[in-house]
N, C-alpha and C positions, 0 to 999 in steps of 0.2 A: 403646952408645947405649941409653938407656932408652926403650923404645917401648911401655911398659905402658898408657899412657893417651893416646897421641897419634894415634889412628885418625881423628879428625876435626880439621880445622884451622880457624882463624878464630873460635874460640869465646871468646877473651879480649879484653877491652877494653885490657888492658895486659899486657905480657909478664911483669911482676912478680907477676901473679896466679897463684897456685900451688895454691890450696886447693880440693879437691873440685870441679873445674870442671864446671859444668852442661853437659850435652850431650856429655860425653866418651865415647869409645869405645876399645876395645882397639886397640892398634896392631899392627905387624908381629909375628909370632910369634917367640919367641926362637930364634936360630940363630947359628952361626958359619960357616955354609956361604958361601963367597965368592961363589958364583953367585947366591944368594938375597939377599946384602947389596947387591951392585951399587954399592958405595961404596969408593973407595980409602982413605979416612981412617977407616973403622970396622972394628973387628975382630969385633964381634958385636952383635946385637940382644939385649937382656935385658929382663926385667920385674923391676925393682927392688922394686916394691911391687905386691901384688895389687890388682885393680880394686875389690874391696869393702872395702878397708881405708881408714878415714877419715884424711884429712890433718889434720883438726882440727875442733873443734866450732863449730857456727853459733850456739850459745847465748851471747849477749853477757854473761850473768850468771855464766858459768863463770870461775873463776880462771885457767883455761888458754886462754881465748878469745884468738885472734889476729884483729885487725881484717880481715885479708885473707880470713878465712873468713866474713866478713859482707858481702863485696862482692856486687854484683849477679850476677856470673858464677859465684858459689859455690853449689853444690847445698845446698838446705835442705829439711828439717832434716838436720843431720849430727851424729853423736856425737863424743865425744872422740877425739883422735888415737890411731891404733892399734886402735880398736874396729871391729868389723864393721859395715858399713852396707849392709844387704840391698837397700834401695831404690836406692842408688847402683849397686850391682853389677848389679841388674836393668836399670837404665837403660843401663849400658854394654853389656850383652848385646844389648839392643834396638837400640842404635845401631851395633853391630859389623857392618861391611860384610861381612866374610868369613862370619860366622855367618848373617847375613841371606841371603846367596846360598845357603848350605848348606840353610837352612830352606826356601827357595823350591823348590830342587831336590827336597828330600825330600817336600814337600807335593805336587809334581807327580807324583812317582813313586807316592805313596800314592793320589792321585786316579785314576791310570790303572788301578790294580788294583781300585778300588772301583766301577768301572763307571759 
């Protein structure tokens, strides 16, 4: 099961929207550990595509433009498919629940040492 970008739910107006979803976050970390999966019908969680790799361009003048990448729920601006999208990657990191918890714990620890 691809969990690379499903860390937040309810972001799409339509399930057929697939292009650089605005507000996305990294999902469950890749694993095949049955205890971590917790699902009878899944063999593994995988990240098929990295979070910063663009699904497609939001530039409607591009010959490779797909209208799905211009929908309201698509992150803009986005480069051509397969190109690195630093802003999208940073948004996903910011929205990542696991990373957010880690950062909060780390900040608390640092604060306690700094007096």
